[in-house]
C-alpha positions, 0 to 999 in steps of 0.5 A, spaced: 724 345 361 718 340 361 718 334 366 720 329 361 726 334 359 728 334 366 727 326 367 731 325 361 736 330 364 736 327 371 737 320 367 743 322 363 746 325 369 745 318 373 748 314 367 754 319 367 755 318 374 754 310 373 759 310 367 764 314 371 764 310 377 765 303 373 771 306 369 774 308 376 772 301 378 776 298 372 782 302 373 783 300 380 781 292 378 785 292 372 783 285 371 782 281 365 775 278 364 774 272 360 768 271 355 764 266 359 765 271 365 763 277 361 757 273 359 755 271 366 756 279 368 751 281 362 746 276 365 747 278 372 746 286 369 740 284 365 737 280 371 738 286 375 735 291 370 729 287 370 729 287 378 729 294 378 724 295 373 719 291 377 721 295 383 720 301 379 713 299 377 711 297 385 713 304 387 709 307 382 703 302 384 704 304 391 704 312 389 698 311 386 695 308 392 698 313 396 695 318 392 688 315 392 688 315 400 690 322 400 684 324 396 679 320 400 682 323 407 682 330 404 675 329 402 673 325 409 677 331 413 676 337 409 669 337 407 666 333 413 659 336 416 662 337 422 668 341 425 675 338 426 680 341 430 687 339 432 689 343 438 696 343 442 696 343 449 695 350 450 689 351 446 692 353 439 689 351 433 694 346 429 690 344 424 682 345 422 678 343 416 673 348 412 667 346 417 671 348 423 673 355 420 666 356 418 663 355 425 668 360 427 667 365 422 674 366 419 678 363 413 682 357 415 689 359 414 687 365 418 685 361 424 692 356 425 696 358 431 690 362 434 688 360 441 681 356 440 679 359 447 678 366 444 672 363 440 669 360 447 663 365 449 665 368 456 659 364 459 662 358 457 669 359 459 669 355 465 665 349 462 670 349 456 676 349 461 674 344 465 673 339 459 680 341 456 683 340 462 680 333 463 682 331 456 689 331 458 688 328 465 684 323 464 686 320 457 679 318 455 674 322 450 670 327 453 665 332 451 661 338 453 656 343 450 659 351 449 657 357 446 662 359 441 663 367 440 668 372 438 668 379 440 662 378 444 658 376 438 655 369 439 656 365 433 653 358 435 651 353 440 656 347 439 657 340 442 664 338 442 668 331 443 675 331 444 681 326 446 688 327 447 693 324 442 699 320 443 706 322 444 705 329 441 700 331 446 695 334 442 688 334 442 683 332 437 676 336 437 670 334 433 665 340 433 658 340 431 653 346 431 647 344 435 644 351 435 638 348 430 637 343 435 637 347 441 631 352 438 627 346 436 627 343 443 626 350 446 620 351 441 617 344 443 618 346 451 614 353 450 
């Protein structure tokens, strides 16, 4: 059954229910309607139908606007050149974008519900833990530089900025790979 047939079926069901409800109302009322009252009722129904059609058009426009905004958000979030993460108060990954998954060297769907702290190199654990605690206690944007690693294998140096969100008390992180920048600075020093 295609979408058009489903819509027709739904419309037909709605029509049947409406007709049944009308019959029930007519049985209860058993009032004779004059011709002028019938014309007035017909006019009211026609006006109501036009109002419903106009509301339906507004809903379609709102849906189209929402779809456009969703596509824009998806492009901005999922394909951003920096990693975006949402962590819960324990550090577990709630959401992340594709760049964030690439930084951690894993597929996006496999990282959800894993603790982000598992990807912080041992030598950066203290720095990250202080940073993470300050986010929730200070309620202001915090930043730090840490080394990402997994199973003692270094991944990259990153600059992280984070803030705590409102009532759900999650943490939003933006993570930028600065490995190339660090190498450039070190080569200029040496």
